[in-house]
C-alpha angles and dihedrals in degrees: 000000000000090000091051093049092049091049091051091049092050093049092049089051095064116111105240089214094059095073096234115165120196117202130186138176133207140171090208109054091158093069097050115119110253089231089067092058099051120117112286093029126061090335099145118064123194117192113220100195129188111281123265122231093281091048092050091051091051091049091049090053089057095049097046091056089087094044128073108233132179116251095249094064104122110207091186090063092045090050091049092051094050102063110161095024117135124214092267090051091053092048089052090047092056090046092050092049090051091051091050091051091049091051089056092047093245121159092215139023113255135191092267090060091052091047091052092046091052091048089052092049095047105031103021134241120331113265120215099216124174103231130172120241089249093056092043089053091051090051089050091052090047095052092042088054091055091047096048094050091045089052098049103038107089121239098028127124113263120262109259105176140004122195137174092193110115118238138180122350106338108339106129091185140338144215114215125200124203111230112226090204141358111273125209100170134041126201125213088258090054092050092049089050091051090050090050090055091048092050091044092079096056092040091056091052 
């Protein structure tokens, strides 16, 4: 509270004719004291949102400048698969892909390295679980059910990858769709289609 009061006093002490501009940044605008946002203080707010698909592609281009990649690396596909990633997440993704390539003694980062890095970021690290053939078959049926429904219901994003390799805390497999565009709204039809895909796994079992 003392820090806030001192900051307000300092800001009010600026001479308006000197052309001083005070800028600040926060990840929690909802907890700012209203006194900070009054005219003459931090009275103009600019939302810096997470990048859209074009922004993600542009950010990826910046980060791969310092990394040797093979010509077939498709940044458009990587950008499409990383909806919701911020700039720092994308930087970390490129770094993770480079580390994976180095571990496999590759001279350049390829699409497989990026795929694995995205899987790690989204679903978690690969888990080496001892599973019986019966359980593995059930997981395969489950993921195939998701994929089949996602393929036949109109209007859904295409299936990009199916895996029965466990990841993270509890996922025994996963079916990943590749968004054709960033979505900000969902209709009732879209929601019903998503539910159908979710139920498809259990239905297949």
